[in-house]
N, C-alpha and C positions, 0 to 999 in steps of 0.2 A: 375287853377287849385282852383284860388277865383275867388268869384263875384267881391269883394268889402273885406274889411277891416274891415268889421261887419261881413263878411260868416266867414272872417280868425280868429275871437274870438272864435268866436262861434267853431269851430271846435277846435281851440286850447286850448279850456276851454273844450267843451269834451271829451278833450286827458287827460287833466291834470287832470279831476274829476275823471279817471280811477286810480290814485295812490293816495288819501282819504288821501290828505297831512294834518297834525294837522295844524291846526290856519294863514293856509295863507295871506299872505299879496300883492296885483297887483302892482311894480311900471308901471308908465307909460313916454316917452319920448312925450311929446306935439309935435308936433300935430297930427304927423301918426301917432303916437304909440295907441292917447289914444282912436277912436273907436275900436281896438282891446283889449288892457286890461281893457275896458269897458266891453267888450261881455267875458272875460275871469273871471274878477271879477264876474259880475251875473251870470257865470256859478257855479264857488267853492265858491259862498257867501262868498266873501273877502270883505273886506275893498281894497279901490285904493286910492292913490295916486300919485302925480305927481314925477318926477324928473327934477329939472328943469337944462338945461346944453347950454353953446354956443359953438358950437362949432367954432377950431381955424384953416383957412386955411391956405393952404399954399401960398407963395410966387407966385403971379403968377396966380396959381391957388385953387380959394379959393373953389374950391367945393371937395378938398381931405383935410381931417382933418388930423392936426399935433399934436392937441390936444385939448379936450375938458375941459371949467371949469364947474365945479359941484358946487352950490347954496349951500352956509353953513357956517358957522361960527365957523371956515374960510373958506371960497372959496377952492373944492381941483382940483388940477389941474392934469389931466390924460394925459402922454406924449403919441404917438403914435410915439417910440424910430427911427423906421425902418425910418419915413420920416424924421424924427429931422434928423438923420444920413446923409441919403440921400442929404436932403438942407442944410447940413453940416450948420444948427442952433445953435446957443450958446443961453443960459439960456435967454440971454434980450429977 
């Protein structure tokens, strides 16, 4: 479908250009999202910024996201309620 992430970003940027968005801002998740977002920002002539997050993995399955902690003051915690309930996790 895509040669690489840069190619994906170029194609996404071309599609988004057609929307003629007013003052868009492109946000990227490090690491894998940055090459895509850079191409989108270039196509839209938009500023690019990073959203710094940390995935919280499920017990015994660290690749499965239970939550994400989003950098900020204060940090924001986004829970995957379905996974929290499936693993019977409490707030701690």
